[in-house]
C-alpha positions as CSV (number, residue, x, y, z in Angstrom):
1,M,129.1,65.3,-10.5
2,K,126.3,67.7,-9.6
3,L,126.2,68.4,-5.9
4,K,122.5,69.1,-5.9
5,D,120.7,66.6,-3.7
6,K,123.9,64.7,-2.9
7,V,125.1,63.4,0.5
8,A,128.8,64.4,1.2
9,V,131.2,63.7,4.0
10,I,134.1,66.2,4.4
11,T,137.0,65.4,6.7
12,G,139.0,68.4,7.9
13,G,135.7,70.3,7.6
14,G,136.1,72.6,10.6
15,N,138.3,75.1,8.9
16,G,140.3,76.1,5.8
17,I,139.6,74.3,2.6
18,G,137.2,71.8,4.2
19,A,135.0,74.5,5.6
20,A,135.0,76.5,2.4
21,M,134.2,73.3,0.5
22,A,131.2,72.7,2.8
23,R,129.8,76.2,2.3
24,R,130.2,75.8,-1.5
25,F,128.5,72.4,-1.6
26,A,125.6,73.8,0.5
27,R,125.2,76.6,-2.0
28,D,125.2,74.0,-4.8
29,G,122.2,72.3,-3.2
30,A,123.7,69.3,-1.3
31,R,121.0,67.3,0.5
32,A,123.3,66.6,3.5
33,L,126.8,67.5,4.6
34,V,128.7,65.7,7.4
35,L,131.7,67.8,8.5
36,A,134.3,65.7,10.4
37,D,137.2,67.3,12.2
38,L,139.6,66.5,15.1
39,D,138.3,69.8,16.5
40,G,134.7,68.8,16.9
41,D,133.6,72.3,18.1
42,A,135.0,73.9,14.9
43,A,133.1,71.4,12.8
44,R,129.9,72.0,14.6
45,R,130.4,75.7,14.4
46,V,130.8,75.6,10.6
47,A,127.8,73.3,10.3
48,G,125.7,75.7,12.4
49,E,126.7,78.6,10.1
50,I,125.6,76.5,7.1
51,G,122.2,75.4,8.6
52,P,120.2,72.2,9.0
53,V,121.7,70.5,5.9
54,A,125.0,70.3,7.7
55,T,126.2,68.3,10.8
56,G,129.5,68.6,12.6
57,V,131.2,65.7,14.3
58,Q,134.5,65.0,16.1
59,V,136.6,62.4,14.3
60,D,140.3,61.5,14.4
61,V,141.0,60.4,10.9
62,S,144.2,58.7,12.0
63,R,142.0,56.1,13.8
64,E,140.5,53.6,11.4
65,D,137.7,52.7,13.8
66,Q,136.5,56.3,14.0
67,V,136.6,56.7,10.2
68,A,134.6,53.5,9.8
69,A,132.1,54.7,12.4
70,L,131.8,58.0,10.5
71,V,130.9,56.2,7.3
72,Q,128.4,53.8,9.0
73,D,126.7,56.6,11.0
74,T,126.3,58.7,7.8
75,I,124.8,55.9,5.8
76,A,122.4,55.0,8.7
77,R,121.3,58.6,9.0
78,H,121.1,59.7,5.4
79,G,120.8,56.4,3.5
80,C,124.0,56.8,1.4
81,I,127.2,58.6,0.8
82,D,127.5,60.1,-2.7
83,L,130.8,61.9,-2.1
84,F,133.5,61.3,0.4
85,A,136.0,64.1,0.5
86,S,139.1,62.9,2.4
87,N,140.5,66.3,3.1
88,A,142.2,66.4,6.5
89,G,145.9,67.0,6.6
90,V,148.9,67.9,8.8
91,S,152.2,69.6,8.2
92,I,155.3,69.0,10.4
93,S,157.6,71.7,8.8
94,K,160.8,69.8,9.3
95,G,163.4,68.0,7.2
96,L,165.7,65.2,8.3
97,E,165.3,66.2,11.9
98,T,161.6,65.0,11.7
99,T,161.2,62.5,14.5
100,D,159.8,59.0,14.0
101,A,156.6,60.0,15.9
102,E,156.2,63.0,13.6
103,W,156.7,60.8,10.5
104,E,154.0,58.5,11.9
105,L,151.6,61.4,12.4
106,A,152.1,62.6,8.9
107,W,151.8,59.1,7.6
108,S,148.5,58.5,9.5
109,V,146.8,61.7,8.6
110,N,148.1,62.5,5.1
111,L,148.0,59.0,3.7
112,M,146.4,56.3,5.8
113,A,143.3,58.4,6.5
114,H,142.6,58.1,2.7
115,V,143.1,54.3,2.9
116,Y,140.8,54.0,6.0
117,A,138.1,56.1,4.2
118,A,138.3,54.0,1.0
119,R,138.1,50.7,3.0
120,A,135.0,51.9,4.7
121,V,133.1,53.6,1.9
122,V,134.1,51.8,-1.3
123,P,132.1,48.6,-0.6
124,H,129.0,50.8,-0.1
125,M,129.6,52.6,-3.3
126,L,130.2,49.3,-5.2
127,E,127.0,48.0,-3.9
128,R,125.2,51.1,-5.1
129,G,127.0,51.0,-8.4
130,E,128.2,54.6,-8.0
131,G,130.1,57.0,-5.8
132,Y,132.7,59.7,-5.8
133,L,136.0,59.9,-3.9
134,L,137.7,63.3,-3.5
135,Q,141.2,63.0,-2.2
136,T,143.0,66.2,-1.0
137,A,146.7,65.8,-1.6
138,S,149.0,68.7,-2.5
139,A,151.1,70.2,-5.3
140,A,153.9,69.1,-2.9
141,G,152.9,65.5,-3.6
142,L,153.4,66.1,-7.3
143,L,156.6,68.2,-7.0
144,S,158.3,66.8,-3.9
145,I,158.7,70.3,-2.3
146,S,157.8,71.6,1.2
147,D,158.9,69.7,4.3
148,A,160.0,66.1,4.0
149,S,157.2,64.2,5.7
150,Y,154.6,66.4,4.0
151,A,156.0,65.9,0.5
152,V,156.5,62.2,0.9
153,T,153.1,61.4,2.4
154,K,151.2,63.6,0.0
155,H,153.1,61.9,-2.8
156,G,151.7,58.7,-1.5
157,A,148.2,60.2,-1.4
158,V,148.5,61.1,-5.1
159,A,149.6,57.5,-5.9
160,F,146.7,56.0,-3.8
161,A,144.2,58.3,-5.6
162,E,145.6,57.1,-9.0
163,W,145.4,53.5,-7.8
164,L,141.7,53.9,-6.8
165,S,140.8,55.4,-10.1
166,I,142.6,52.7,-12.1
167,T,141.1,49.9,-10.0
168,Y,137.5,51.2,-9.6
169,G,137.0,53.6,-12.4
170,N,135.2,51.1,-14.6
171,R,133.0,50.0,-11.7
172,G,131.0,53.2,-11.1
173,I,133.4,54.9,-8.7
174,K,134.9,58.3,-9.8
175,V,138.0,59.7,-8.2
176,S,139.4,63.2,-8.1
177,C,142.7,64.2,-6.6
178,F,142.9,67.9,-5.4
179,C,146.5,69.2,-5.4
180,P,146.5,72.8,-4.2
181,M,149.6,74.9,-4.1
182,G,149.4,77.9,-1.8
183,V,146.0,78.4,0.0
184,R,145.6,80.9,2.8
185,T,144.7,78.5,5.6
186,N,145.9,78.1,9.2
187,M,148.1,75.2,8.0
188,L,150.0,77.5,5.7
189,L,150.3,80.3,8.2
190,N,151.4,78.0,11.1
191,S,153.7,75.7,9.2
192,V,156.3,78.2,7.8
193,G,158.4,81.0,9.0
194,E,157.6,84.7,8.4
195,V,160.0,85.0,5.4
196,D,158.6,81.8,3.8
197,Q,155.0,83.1,4.4
198,Q,155.8,86.3,2.5
199,T,156.9,84.2,-0.5
200,L,154.1,81.6,-0.4
201,L,151.3,84.1,0.3
202,Q,152.2,86.1,-2.8
203,G,150.6,83.6,-5.1
204,A,148.3,82.0,-2.5
205,V,144.5,81.8,-3.1
206,A,141.7,82.0,-0.6
207,P,140.0,78.8,0.7
208,E,136.9,79.9,-1.2
209,D,138.8,80.0,-4.5
210,A,140.1,76.5,-3.7
211,A,136.5,75.3,-3.1
212,D,135.4,76.8,-6.4
213,A,138.2,74.9,-8.2
214,I,137.0,71.7,-6.5
215,A,133.4,72.3,-7.5
216,A,134.4,72.9,-11.1
217,G,136.6,69.8,-11.1
218,L,133.8,67.6,-9.7
219,D,131.4,69.0,-12.2
220,E,133.8,68.0,-15.0
221,E,134.8,64.8,-13.3
222,R,138.4,65.6,-13.7
223,F,141.0,63.5,-11.9
224,L,143.5,66.2,-11.2
225,I,142.2,69.4,-9.7
226,L,144.5,72.3,-9.2
227,T,144.5,75.8,-7.8
228,H,147.6,76.9,-9.8
229,L,147.8,75.8,-13.4
230,E,151.6,76.3,-13.5
231,V,151.8,73.0,-11.7
232,L,150.9,71.3,-15.0
233,E,153.9,72.9,-16.6
234,Y,156.1,71.7,-13.7
235,I,154.8,68.1,-14.2
236,R,155.5,68.3,-18.0
237,R,159.1,69.4,-17.3
238,K,159.4,66.5,-14.8
239,T,158.4,63.9,-17.4
240,G,160.4,65.6,-20.2
241,D,163.8,66.0,-18.5
242,Y,164.0,64.7,-14.9
243,D,167.4,66.2,-14.1
244,R,166.5,69.7,-15.5
245,W,163.3,69.5,-13.4
246,L,165.2,68.7,-10.3
247,R,167.4,71.7,-10.8
248,G,164.3,73.9,-11.2
249,M,162.7,72.5,-8.1
250,R,165.9,73.3,-6.1
251,R,165.7,76.9,-7.3
252,Y,162.0,77.0,-6.4
253,Q,162.5,75.5,-2.9
254,N,165.4,77.8,-2.2
255,R,163.3,80.8,-3.1
């Protein structure tokens, strides 16, 4: 997919990967960018930095009515949505002590927000005969590492992206699933302790590098987009010898 002259919606667009993605898409010539974020001021600030092509709006992606309104308003204003980047996410940073309310938050933002977006925008894309869904999950969703609710809900996000591709891939809708590992964002810095930060930041990339990886993956229309290619090797080990892979993931998470 070439971003030039395209209309794109980016959730979680007020900071981190979403903001970097918006700046990259603008440089690639997008016709219109709608940046949605729970922090509406942050989304509007990033849009202001980008210029007239971008608009920032406040949206709670855990609310289906707000996601549906985002889609409807964008179509009404710009005529279509070529790319919907479902990028917002949340990390709880707990294990078994995660409360039911915290599980519900992770479920709503990390998984159901993708479902709400697809429900709202897929009929529009089917009617047009084309469209692109970019789902931000995580390497944690492929490898079941990180905190419990994050790994589980991101695993669900990967599965939902696969289902979308299988179900609609022959009907003009393309799907990519972005599974970053370490990216130097506020989520990473705020979700782990100081010792864990030192470990994770060693191999972490900048949000701008993540946006470049996304742009390249969209250009090649690849389903799986990564920031760290070693994740592919971890997946191969998982399919080759599940028990050996689990032992390796224990060592990785303990580190």
